[in-house]
Structure formats: structure tokens, C-alpha cells
C-alpha positions in Angstrom: 4.8 90.1 -21.9 7.4 87.6 -22.1 5.0 85.1 -23.6 3.8 87.6 -26.4 7.4 88.5 -27.1 8.4 84.9 -27.3 5.5 83.8 -29.6 6.2 87.0 -32.0 10.0 86.0 -32.3 9.4 82.5 -33.0 6.7 83.5 -35.9 9.3 85.9 -37.1 11.9 83.3 -37.2 9.5 81.0 -39.2 8.5 83.5 -41.6 12.0 84.3 -42.5 13.1 80.7 -43.0 10.2 80.3 -45.4 11.2 83.3 -47.1 14.9 82.4 -47.4 14.0 79.0 -48.6 11.7 80.3 -51.3 14.2 83.0 -52.7 17.1 80.0 -52.9 14.8 77.7 -54.7 13.8 79.9 -57.4 15.2 79.3 -60.7 18.5 77.1 -59.8 17.0 73.5 -59.5 14.3 73.7 -62.2 14.1 71.3 -64.9 14.1 72.6 -68.3 10.9 72.0 -70.2 11.1 71.2 -74.1 8.2 71.1 -76.2 6.8 67.5 -77.4 7.7 66.6 -81.0 5.3 64.0 -81.7 1.9 63.5 -80.5 0.7 60.4 -78.6 -0.4 57.9 -81.2 -2.7 54.8 -80.7 -0.8 51.4 -80.4 -2.8 48.4 -81.0 -2.4 45.7 -78.3 -1.0 42.6 -79.2 -3.6 39.3 -79.1 -3.5 38.0 -75.8 -3.3 34.0 -75.8 -6.4 32.0 -74.9 -6.7 31.1 -71.0 -5.6 27.8 -70.1 -8.5 25.8 -69.3 -6.6 23.6 -66.8 -6.0 26.6 -64.6 -8.6 27.8 -61.9 -10.5 30.8 -62.7 -9.0 33.9 -60.7 -10.7 34.8 -57.4 -13.7 36.9 -57.4 -13.4 40.2 -55.4 -16.0 38.8 -53.0 -13.4 35.8 -52.2 -10.7 38.3 -52.0 -12.5 40.3 -49.4 -13.3 37.3 -47.4 -9.7 36.2 -47.0 -9.1 39.7 -45.4 -12.0 39.5 -43.2 -10.7 36.1 -42.0 -7.2 37.5 -41.6 -8.8 40.5 -39.5 -10.7 38.5 -37.4 -7.4 36.4 -37.0 -5.4 39.4 -36.0 -8.2 40.9 -33.9 -8.8 37.6 -31.7 -6.3 38.3 -28.9 -7.6 42.0 -28.4 -11.1 41.0 -28.7 -10.8 38.2 -26.1 -8.9 40.6 -23.7 -11.7 42.9 -24.0 -14.4 40.3 -23.2 -12.5 39.4 -20.2 -11.9 42.8 -18.9 -15.7 43.7 -19.8 -16.9 40.2 -18.0 -14.6 41.2 -14.9 -16.0 44.7 -14.4 -19.6 43.3 -15.0 -19.0 40.6 -12.1 -17.6 43.4 -9.8 -20.4 45.9 -10.2 -23.4 44.9 -7.9 -26.6 44.0 -9.5 -29.4 46.2 -9.1 -32.3 45.3 -6.8 -35.9 46.7 -6.6 -36.7 48.8 -3.6 -38.5 47.0 -0.8 -42.5 47.8 -0.9 -43.4 50.3 2.0 -45.6 48.6 4.8 -49.2 49.4 4.4 -52.0 49.6 7.1 -54.8 48.9 4.4 -55.5 45.4 2.9 -54.5 46.5 -0.7 -50.9 47.2 -1.0 -51.6 49.2 -4.2 -53.7 52.4 -3.8 -54.8 52.3 -7.3 -56.0 49.0 -7.4 -59.2 50.1 -5.7 -60.0 52.6 -8.7 -62.2 51.4 -11.4 -60.5 52.9 -14.4 -63.4 52.0 -16.7 -65.7 54.5 -15.1 -63.9 57.9 -15.0 -66.0 60.7 -13.9 -67.0 63.4 -16.4 -65.3 66.9 -16.7 -67.0 69.6 -15.0 -69.0 71.8 -17.3 -67.3 74.5 -19.1 -68.6 78.2 -17.9 -68.9 80.7 -20.4 -67.1 83.5 -18.4 -63.4 83.6 -18.4 -61.4 82.6 -15.3 -59.4 84.9 -13.2 -55.9 83.4 -14.2 -56.5 83.9 -17.9 
């Protein structure tokens, strides 16, 4: 009950502050708008001087992105090194998975499926015309 009352009181205070802020700001600090006296007209651009052939060409976007790629690599190098150190440390501390030992067998062939000739699979039993009892 207390929590509900506290929440409703805070919401009421928040709504009251919003309403009072809107009531104060309507009309006092508005900038007066005047109609435009002339339309925007086209102004021709002045001719640009020819480029100096001694200056190197500006860098292409690909070259600019390469600079940022190098900068990113330099900034992330310490983080990458620390991450690889921690990953290598945790990898070394985990035991390596080893295969389970094979069970002891009494027969000469350790694999029971090695004696089966998979090239000669017996045929399926003949289909009967009547329905089975579990269908």
C-alpha cells in the first residue's frame, strides 16, 4: 500500500511540474515571426581558379578510411593484447579433453560391428495384406 501511494505521489508531482512548465512558457519567450520581403534568388558562383599542378591530389575516401583503420588498430592494440593474454591463460588452465579408454573385450575383435558385412543387408520381411493390431 505504501509503495503504491509513493509511486502515485511521485507521478502526480511529475505531471504537475510538466503542466506548470508548459503554462509558463506559452507566450512569453516566443520569437516574433515576420513575413519575408524578398524571395531567395539564384546567385551565380564566382569562377574558381585552376588547381595548382604542383600540389598533390586530395586523398581519396579509401585512403582516408585506411588512415582511420590504422588509427583504430593502434588504439585497440593494448586491449587486443590483454584479451589474447587472458584467453591464452584460461585456455592453458583448462584440461585437455581425452578420449575414453576402450572397454576390455573377451573376443578377438574389439569392435562388434567389424564382423558384420554391410554390403549384404538382409531383405525386409514381406508385407502382409492385413492391418497390424497396433495400427
